[in-house]
PAZAPA-4460 file (N, C-alpha, C; in steps of 0.05 Angstrom, whole numbers, plus 32768, in hexadecimal, padded with zeros to 4 digits):
% residues 230
    n_x    n_y    n_z   ca_x   ca_y   ca_z    c_x    c_y    c_z   seq   type   mol
   7FFA   7DC2   8003   7FE7   7DC7   8016   7FD5   7DAF   801D     1      X     A
   7FE2   7D97   801F   7FD4   7D7F   8021   7FC5   7D7A   803A     2      X     A
   7FCB   7D8B   804E   7FBE   7D88   8068   7FA7   7D9A   806C     3      X     A
   7F9B   7DA4   8055   7F87   7DB8   8056   7F6F   7DAF   8065     4      X     A
   7F68   7D95   8064   7F51   7D8C   8070   7F55   7D80   808C     5      X     A
   7F6D   7D82   8097   7F73   7D75   80B1   7F65   7D84   80C8     6      X     A
   7F5A   7D75   80DA   7F50   7D81   80F3   7F36   7D91   80EF     7      X     A
   7F2D   7D9D   8106   7F15   7DAB   8106   7F1A   7DC9   8102     8      X     A
   7F08   7DDA   810E   7F0C   7DF7   810A   7F08   7E06   8124     9      X     A
   7F0E   7DFA   813B   7F08   7E05   8155   7F1E   7E14   8163    10      X     A
   7F37   7E08   815F   7F4E   7E11   8170   7F60   7E23   815E    11      X     A
   7F6B   7E38   8169   7F7E   7E48   815A   7F98   7E3B   8158    12      X     A
   7FAA   7E46   8148   7FC5   7E3A   8144   7FD7   7E3D   815B    13      X     A
   7FF0   7E34   8159   8003   7E38   816F   8009   7E54   8174    14      X     A
   8017   7E59   818B   801C   7E74   8194   802D   7E84   817F    15      X     A
   8041   7E79   8172   8051   7E89   815E   803F   7E90   8147    16      X     A
   802D   7E7E   813F   801C   7E85   8128   8009   7E9A   812F    17      X     A
   7FFD   7E9A   8147   7FEC   7EAF   8150   7FFA   7EC9   8152    18      X     A
   8013   7EC7   815D   8023   7EE0   8161   802A   7EED   8146    19      X     A
   8032   7EDD   8132   8039   7EE8   8118   8021   7EF3   810A    20      X     A
   800A   7EE6   810D   7FF2   7EEF   8100   7FE9   7F0A   810C    21      X     A
   7FE9   7F0C   8126   7FE1   7F24   8134   7FF4   7F3B   812E    22      X     A
   800E   7F35   812C   8022   7F49   8125   801E   7F52   8108    23      X     A
   8018   7F3F   80F7   8012   7F47   80DC   7FFA   7F5A   80D9    24      X     A
   7FE5   7F54   80E9   7FCC   7F65   80E8   7FD2   7F80   80F3    25      X     A
   7FE1   7F81   810A   7FE8   7F9C   8115   7FF7   7FAC   8102    26      X     A
   800B   7FA0   80F5   801B   7FAF   80E1   800A   7FB7   80C9    27      X     A
   7FF7   7FA7   80C1   7FE5   7FAF   80AB   7FD4   7FC6   80B3    28      X     A
   7FC9   7FC5   80CD   7FB9   7FDB   80D5   7FC9   7FF5   80D7    29      X     A
   7FE3   7FF4   80E0   7FF4   800B   80E0   7FF8   8016   80C5    30      X     A
   7FFD   8005   80B2   8002   800E   8096   7FE9   801D   808B    31      X     A
   7FD2   8015   8094   7FB9   8021   808A   7FBA   803F   8090    32      X     A
   7FC5   8047   80A7   7FC5   8063   80AE   7FDE   8072   80A6    33      X     A
   7FF2   8064   8099   800B   8070   8093   800C   8075   8074    34      X     A
   801E   8089   806D   8022   808E   8050   8030   8076   8044    35      X     A
   8026   806C   802C   8031   8055   801F   8046   805D   800A    36      X     A
   8043   8073   7FFD   8055   807C   7FE7   8058   8099   7FE8    37      X     A
   806C   80A3   7FDD   806F   80C0   7FD8   8078   80C6   7FBD    38      X     A
   806F   80DD   7FB2   8075   80E6   7F97   807C   8104   7F98    39      X     A
   8093   810B   7F8B   809C   8126   7F8C   80A3   8130   7F71    40      X     A
   809E   814A   7F6C   80A7   8157   7F53   80BA   816D   7F5B    41      X     A
   80D0   8170   7F4B   80E1   8185   7F50   80E8   8193   7F35    42      X     A
   80EA   81AF   7F36   80EF   81BF   7F1F   80FA   81DA   7F27    43      X     A
   8109   81E8   7F15   8115   8201   7F1B   8102   8215   7F27    44      X     A
   80E9   8214   7F1F   80D5   8227   7F29   80CA   8221   7F44    45      X     A
   80D4   820A   7F4F   80CC   8202   7F6B   80E6   8201   7F7A    46      X     A
   80F1   8218   7F83   810D   8218   7F90   810D   8208   7FAA    47      X     A
   8124   81FE   7FB1   8127   81EC   7FC7   8121   81FA   7FE1    48      X     A
   8127   8213   7FE4   8121   8222   7FFD   8104   8223   8002    49      X     A
   80F3   8223   7FEE   80D6   8223   7FF1   80C9   8207   7FF1    50      X     A
   80D5   81F6   7FE0   80CA   81D9   7FDF   80E4   81C8   7FE4    51      X     A
   80EB   81C4   7FFD   8104   81B4   8002   8102   8198   7FF8    52      X     A
   80EA   818C   7FF7   80E6   8171   7FEE   80D8   8170   7FD3    53      X     A
   80D8   8187   7FC5   80CA   8189   7FAC   80AC   818B   7FB1    54      X     A
   809C   8189   7F9C   807E   8189   7FA0   8078   816B   7FA5    55      X     A
   8072   8166   7FBF   8072   814A   7FC9   8056   8143   7FD4    56      X     A
   804C   812B   7FCD   8034   8122   7FD7   8037   8105   7FE2    57      X     A
   8027   80FD   7FF5   8029   80E2   8001   800E   80D3   7FFB    58      X     A
   8011   80BB   7FF1   7FFB   80AA   7FEA   7FF3   8098   8003    59      X     A
   7FDB   809A   800C   7FD0   8089   8021   7FBC   8076   8016    60      X     A
   7FB2   8065   8027   7F9C   8052   801D   7F82   8060   8019    61      X     A
   7F7E   8076   8027   7F64   8083   8025   7F65   809F   801A    62      X     A
   7F7D   80AB   8014   7F7D   80C6   8009   7F9A   80CC   8000    63      X     A
   7F9D   80E2   7FF4   7FB7   80ED   7FEC   7FBC   8105   7FFE    64      X     A
   7FD4   8106   800B   7FD9   811A   8020   7FF0   812D   8016    65      X     A
   7FF0   8145   8020   8005   8158   801D   8020   814E   8028    66      X     A
   8035   814E   8018   804F   8143   8021   8063   815B   8026    67      X     A
   8059   8173   8022   806B   818A   8026   806D   8191   8044    68      X     A
   8086   8197   804D   808A   819E   8069   808B   81BC   806D    69      X     A
   8086   81C5   8085   808A   81E1   808B   80A7   81E9   8088    70      X     A
   80AC   8200   807D   80C8   8208   807B   80D4   8214   8094    71      X     A
   80EE   820F   8098   80FB   821A   80B1   810B   8234   80A6    72      X     A
   8100   824A   80AE   810C   8264   80A4   810C   8278   80BA    73      X     A
   8120   828B   80BA   8121   82A1   80CC   810E   82B7   80C4    74      X     A
   8108   82B8   80A9   80F8   82CD   80A0   80DA   82C6   809F    75      X     A
   80D3   82AD   809C   80B7   82A4   8098   80B1   828F   80AD    76      X     A
   809C   8291   80BB   8094   827D   80CE   807B   826F   80C4    77      X     A
   807D   8254   80C0   8066   8245   80B5   805E   8230   80C8    78      X     A
   8044   822D   80CD   8039   8218   80DD   8035   81FE   80CD    79      X     A
   8031   8200   80B3   802D   81E8   80A3   8039   81EE   8088    80      X     A
   8040   81D8   807A   804C   81DA   805F   8038   81E3   804A    81      X     A
   8043   81EB   8033   8032   81F3   801C   8021   81DA   8013    82      X     A
   800B   81E0   8008   7FFA   81CA   7FFF   8004   81BE   7FE4    83      X     A
   8013   81A9   7FE6   801F   819D   7FCF   800C   818D   7FBE    84      X     A
   7FF5   8185   7FC9   7FE2   8176   7FBA   7FD6   818B   7FA6    85      X     A
   7FCF   81A2   7FAF   7FC5   81B8   7F9D   7FDA   81BF   7F8A    86      X     A
   7FF4   81C2   7F92   8009   81CA   7F80   800E   81B5   7F6B    87      X     A
   800C   819B   7F72   800F   8187   7F5D   7FF8   8187   7F4B    88      X     A
   7FE0   818C   7F54   7FC9   818E   7F42   7FCD   81A4   7F2E    89      X     A
   7FD8   81BB   7F38   7FDE   81D1   7F25   7FF2   81CA   7F10    90      X     A
   8006   81BB   7F18   801B   81B3   7F04   800E   819F   7EF0    91      X     A
   7FFE   818C   7EF9   7FF1   8179   7EE9   7FDF   8186   7ED6    92      X     A
   7FD1   819C   7EDF   7FBE   81A9   7ECD   7FCC   81B4   7EB4    93      X     A
   7FE3   81BF   7EB8   7FF2   81C9   7EA0   7FF8   81B6   7E8B    94      X     A
   7FF9   819B   7E92   7FFE   8187   7E7C   7FE5   8178   7E76    95      X     A
   7FCF   8181   7E80   7FB5   8175   7E7A   7FAF   815B   7E8A    96      X     A
   7FBA   8159   7EA1   7FB6   8141   7EB1   7F9F   8147   7EC5    97      X     A
   7F90   8131   7ECB   7F7A   8134   7EDE   7F83   813B   7EF9    98      X     A
   7F73   8149   7F0A   7F7C   814D   7F26   7F7F   8134   7F35    99      X     A
   7F8F   8135   7F4A   7F95   811C   7F5A   7F7B   8111   7F66   100      X     A
   7F68   8122   7F6C   7F4F   8119   7F78   7F3E   8106   7F67   101      X     A
   7F45   8106   7F4C   7F36   80F6   7F3A   7F3D   80DA   7F3C   102      X     A
   7F53   80D2   7F48   7F5D   80B7   7F49   7F55   80A8   7F62   103      X     A
   7F51   808D   7F5F   7F4E   807A   7F76   7F38   8082   7F89   104      X     A
   7F24   808F   7F81   7F0D   8096   7F92   7EFF   807D   7F9E   105      X     A
   7EFB   8068   7F8E   7EEE   8050   7F97   7F00   8042   7FAC   106      X     A
   7F19   8041   7FA5   7F2D   8033   7FB7   7F2F   8041   7FD2   107      X     A
   7F2E   805C   7FD1   7F2F   806B   7FEA   7F17   8065   7FFD   108      X     A
   7F00   8061   7FF0   7EE8   805D   7FFF   7EE5   8041   800B   109      X     A
   7EEF   802D   7FFB   7EEB   8012   8005   7F03   8008   8015   110      X     A
   7F19   8016   8015   7F31   800B   8023   7F2D   8004   803F   111      X     A
   7F1D   8015   8050   7F1A   800D   806C   7F0B   7FF2   806E   112      X     A
   7EF6   7FEE   805D   7EE8   7FD4   805E   7EF9   7FBC   8055   113      X     A
   7F0A   7FC1   8041   7F1B   7FAB   8038   7F2E   7FA4   804E   114      X     A
   7F3A   7FB7   805C   7F4C   7FB1   8071   7F3F   7FA2   8089   115      X     A
   7F26   7FAA   8090   7F18   7F9B   80A5   7F13   7F7E   809B   116      X     A
   7F0A   7F7B   8083   7F04   7F61   8077   7F1E   7F50   8076   117      X     A
   7F33   7F5B   806D   7F4B   7F4C   806B   7F54   7F42   8086   118      X     A
   7F52   7F55   8099   7F5A   7F4E   80B5   7F49   7F38   80C1   119      X     A
   7F30   7F39   80BC   7F1E   7F23   80C7   7F24   7F09   80B9   120      X     A
   7F2A   7F09   80A1   7F31   7EF0   8093   7F4B   7EE4   809F   121      X     A
   7F5F   7EF7   80A5   7F77   7EED   80B0   7F74   7EE2   80CC   122      X     A
   7F61   7EED   80DB   7F5A   7EE2   80F4   7F4D   7EC7   80F2   123      X     A
   7F3C   7EC4   80DE   7F2F   7EAA   80DA   7F43   7E94   80D3   124      X     A
   7F59   7E9D   80C7   7F6E   7E8A   80BF   7F79   7E7D   80D7   125      X     A
   7F78   7E89   80EF   7F83   7E7C   8107   7F71   7E65   8111   126      X     A
   7F58   7E65   8109   7F46   7E52   8113   7F3E   7E3C   80FF   127      X     A
   7F3C   7E45   80E6   7F30   7E33   80D1   7F47   7E21   80C7   128      X     A
   7F41   7E07   80C4   7F52   7DF3   80BC   7F49   7DE2   80A3   129      X     A
   7F33   7DEC   8098   7F26   7DDE   8083   7F34   7DE3   8067   130      X     A
   7F28   7DDB   8051   7F33   7DDF   8037   7F3A   7DFC   8031   131      X     A
   7F50   7E00   8024   7F58   7E1B   801C   7F5B   7E2D   8033   132      X     A
   7F64   7E24   8049   7F67   7E36   8061   7F7C   7E4B   805B   133      X     A
   7F8E   7E44   804A   7FA6   7E56   8044   7F9D   7E6F   8032   134      X     A
   7F85   7E6E   8027   7F7B   7E84   8018   7F73   7E9D   802B   135      X     A
   7F6D   7E97   8043   7F61   7EAB   8055   7F73   7EC3   805A   136      X     A
   7F8D   7EBF   805E   7F9F   7ED7   8063   7FAA   7EE3   8049   137      X     A
   7FA3   7ED6   8031   7FAF   7EE1   8019   7FAA   7EFE   8013   138      X     A
   7F8F   7F07   8017   7F8A   7F23   8010   7F9A   7F36   8022   139      X     A
   7F9E   7F2F   803B   7FAF   7F40   804D   7FCD   7F40   8043   140      X     A
   7FD5   7F29   803B   7FF2   7F26   8031   7FF5   7F36   8019   141      X     A
   7FE2   7F38   8008   7FE5   7F45   7FED   7FE0   7F63   7FEF   142      X     A
   7FDB   7F6F   8005   7FD6   7F8B   8006   7FEC   7F9D   7FFB   143      X     A
   8005   7F99   8000   8019   7FAB   7FF4   801A   7FA9   7FD5   144      X     A
   8016   7F8F   7FCC   8016   7F8C   7FAF   7FFE   7F9A   7FA3   145      X     A
   7FE7   7F97   7FB1   7FCE   7FA3   7FA8   7FD1   7FC2   7FA5   146      X     A
   7FDD   7FCE   7FB9   7FE1   7FEA   7FBA   7FF3   7FF3   7FA2   147      X     A
   8009   7FE5   7F9D   801B   7FEC   7F88   800F   7FE8   7F6D   148      X     A
   8000   7FD3   7F69   7FF2   7FCF   7F4F   7FDD   7FE5   7F4A   149      X     A
   7FCE   7FEB   7F5E   7FB8   8000   7F5B   7FC5   801C   7F58   150      X     A
   7FDB   8021   7F65   7FE8   803B   7F63   7FF4   803E   7F47   151      X     A
   8001   8029   7F3C   800C   8029   7F22   7FF7   802D   7F0C   152      X     A
   7FE0   801E   7F10   7FCA   8021   7EFD   7FBF   803E   7EFB   153      X     A
   7FBC   804A   7F12   7FB3   8066   7F12   7FC6   8079   7F07   154      X     A
   7FE0   8075   7F0C   7FF5   8086   7EFE   7FF3   8083   7EE0   155      X     A
   7FF0   806B   7ED7   7FED   8066   7EBA   7FD6   8076   7EAE   156      X     A
   7FBF   8074   7EBD   7FA7   8083   7EB5   7FAC   80A0   7EB4   157      X     A
   7FB8   80AC   7EC8   7FBD   80C8   7EC9   7FD0   80D1   7EB2   158      X     A
   7FE4   80C0   7EAC   7FF8   80C7   7E97   7FED   80C3   7E7C   159      X     A
   7FD7   80B3   7E79   7FCC   80AD   7E5E   7FB1   80BA   7E59   160      X     A
   7FA7   80CA   7E6D   7F8E   80D8   7E6B   7F92   80F6   7E6B   161      X     A
   7FA2   80FF   7E58   7FA8   811B   7E57   7F95   812A   7E45   162      X     A
   7F8D   8143   7E4C   7F7A   8152   7E3E   7F86   8165   7E2A   163      X     A
   7F78   816B   7E15   7F81   817F   7E01   7F85   819A   7E08   164      X     A
   7F76   81A3   7E1F   7F78   81BE   7E27   7F91   81C5   7E36   165      X     A
   7FA4   81B2   7E37   7FBC   81B6   7E47   7FCD   81CE   7E3C   166      X     A
   7FD9   81DD   7E4E   7FE9   81F3   7E45   8003   81E9   7E38   167      X     A
   800D   81D3   7E40   8025   81C5   7E35   801D   81A9   7E2C   168      X     A
   8023   81A3   7E13   801D   818A   7E07   8033   8176   7E0C   169      X     A
   802D   815F   7E18   8040   814A   7E1B   8032   8130   7E13   170      X     A
   8043   811D   7E0A   8038   8104   7E01   802F   80F4   7E19   171      X     A
   801B   80E1   7E15   8014   80D1   7E2C   802C   80C2   7E35   172      X     A
   802F   80BF   7E50   8045   80B4   7E5C   803E   80A4   7E75   173      X     A
   8050   8094   7E7F   804D   8086   7E98   805C   8094   7EAE   174      X     A
   804E   80A0   7EC1   805C   80AE   7ED7   806D   809A   7EE6   175      X     A
   8081   80A5   7EF4   8093   8096   7F03   8086   8088   7F1A   176      X     A
   8088   806C   7F1B   807D   805D   7F31   8092   805B   7F47   177      X     A
   80AB   8055   7F3F   80C0   8050   7F52   80DA   805B   7F47   178      X     A
   80E7   806D   7F56   8101   8078   7F4C   80FE   8095   7F43   179      X     A
   810E   809C   7F2F   810E   80B7   7F26   8108   80B8   7F08   180      X     A
   80FD   80CD   7EFF   80F4   80D1   7EE3   80F5   80ED   7EDC   181      X     A
   80EA   80F4   7EC4   80EA   810E   7EB9   80D1   8112   7EA8   182      X     A
   80C3   8129   7EAE   80AA   8130   7E9F   80AE   814E   7E99   183      X     A
   80B1   8155   7E7F   80B7   8171   7E78   80CE   817B   7E88   184      X     A
   80CB   8192   7E96   80E2   819E   7EA6   80E1   8192   7EC3   185      X     A
   80D0   8180   7EC9   80CE   8176   7EE4   80DE   815C   7EE8   186      X     A
   80EC   815A   7EFD   80F7   8141   7F06   80E4   8133   7F19   187      X     A
   80DF   8119   7F15   80CA   810C   7F26   80D7   80F7   7F36   188      X     A
   80CD   80F5   7F4F   80D7   80E1   7F61   80C0   80D1   7F6E   189      X     A
   80C2   80B7   7F6F   80AD   80A8   7F7C   80B9   8090   7F8C   190      X     A
   80B3   808E   7FA5   80BF   8079   7FB5   80AB   8070   7FCB   191      X     A
   80B0   8058   7FD5   809E   804F   7FEA   80A2   805E   8004   192      X     A
   808C   8063   8014   808D   806F   802E   808F   8059   8043   193      X     A
   808F   8060   805D   8091   804C   8072   8079   803A   8074   194      X     A
   8063   8043   806A   804A   8032   806A   804E   801A   805A   195      X     A
   805C   801C   8043   8062   8004   8033   8074   7FF0   8041   196      X     A
   8087   7FF9   8050   8098   7FE8   8060   8087   7FD9   8075   197      X     A
   8075   7FE8   8081   8064   7FDB   8095   8052   7FC5   8088   198      X     A
   8048   7FCC   8070   8036   7FB9   8062   8046   7FA0   805A   199      X     A
   805E   7FA4   8050   806E   7F8C   8048   8075   7F7B   8061   200      X     A
   807D   7F88   8077   8082   7F7A   8090   8069   7F6A   8099   201      X     A
   8053   7F76   8095   8039   7F68   809C   8036   7F4F   808C   202      X     A
   803B   7F52   8070   8039   7F3A   805F   804E   7F24   8067   203      X     A
   8065   7F2C   806D   8078   7F18   8075   8071   7F09   808E   204      X     A
   8065   7F17   80A2   805B   7F0A   80BA   8046   7EF5   80B3   205      X     A
   8034   7EFD   80A3   801E   7EEC   809B   8028   7ED4   808B   206      X     A
   803A   7ED8   8079   8045   7EC2   8069   8053   7EAE   807C   207      X     A
   8062   7EB7   808E   806E   7EA5   80A2   805A   7E96   80B2   208      X     A
   8044   7EA4   80BA   802E   7E96   80C8   8021   7E80   80B8   209      X     A
   801E   7E85   809D   8012   7E72   808B   8025   7E59   8089   210      X     A
   803E   7E5E   8086   8051   7E48   8083   8052   7E36   809D   211      X     A
   8052   7E45   80B4   8052   7E36   80CC   8039   7E25   80D1   212      X     A
   8023   7E32   80C9   8009   7E25   80CB   8008   7E0D   80BA   213      X     A
   8013   7E0F   80A1   8013   7DF7   808E   8022   7DE1   809B   214      X     A
   803A   7DE7   80A7   804B   7DD2   80B3   803C   7DC6   80CA   215      X     A
   802F   7DD5   80D9   801F   7DCC   80EF   8009   7DB8   80E8   216      X     A
   7FFA   7DC1   80D4   7FE4   7DB0   80C9   7FEE   7D96   80BD   217      X     A
   8004   7D98   80AE   800F   7D7F   80A3   8018   7D6C   80B8   218      X     A
   8024   7D77   80CE   802D   7D65   80E5   8015   7D59   80F2   219      X     A
   8000   7D69   80F5   7FE6   7D5C   8102   7FDA   7D48   80F0   220      X     A
   7FDB   7D4B   80D5   7FD0   7D38   80C3   7FDF   7D1E   80C3   221      X     A
   7FFB   7D21   80C6   800B   7D08   80C7   8006   7CF9   80E0   222      X     A
   8003   7D08   80F6   7FFE   7CFC   8111   7FE3   7CED   8110   223      X     A
   7FCF   7CFB   8104   7FB4   7CEF   8103   7FB4   7CD5   80F2   224      X     A
   7FC3   7CD6   80DB   7FC5   7CBE   80CA   7FD3   7CA8   80D7   225      X     A
   7FE8   7CAD   80E7   7FF6   7C98   80F5   7FE6   7C8B   810B   226      X     A
   7FD7   7C9C   8119   7FC5   7C91   812D   7FAF   7C80   8122   227      X     A
   7FA5   7C88   8109   7F90   7C77   80FC   7F9B   7C5D   80F3   228      X     A
   7FB5   7C5C   80EC   7FC1   7C43   80E4   7FC7   7C2F   80FB   229      X     A
   7FCC   7C3C   8113   7FD5   7C2D   812A   7FBE   7C1A   8134   230      X     A
***
């Protein structure tokens, strides 16, 4: 990053850099409103005709949403799916686990402000050419990693903060973050949702913008140095 101090701070980068940065911000904004991860529990007492996707919930940046879909049936007409957030809380209660609402309350509240802040920093990156210019888009680039780290930390807390009043005693455990697992008679599934793909695409756009900006500033520094020697 030797060209960190080259040039002033008044003009934005070239058109491809601007386009990549704006594309990255649009994708980041889209991911904010999209489900980032889904978790599902399946067991014999939750038959497929009632819970086709199991007891499923969707993790968003600001809340946990019901992931159960309305059933298609000739006998029963449903306008919305069963409340799987409530159903999963019921399951968790039997093993002494805290309700879902107990987790990530601070993160849910501050997420909108963080996204606005990260976006403004990434926009400033287009104009600022001073020392450590490359730090400005890093928070936006790191959002998918931040989500996964925070999500994993809360799963660890839920699995290791079990109460003695549980109807079924299980040893502290790490819930499944990615892939398939087993807890008592339940099969667990956890995979990224399309919001994570949007977030990763956003990060890739911003990384490319940083690399192109670095090349641009280094070329400008060499040109300035050659002019000074002439």
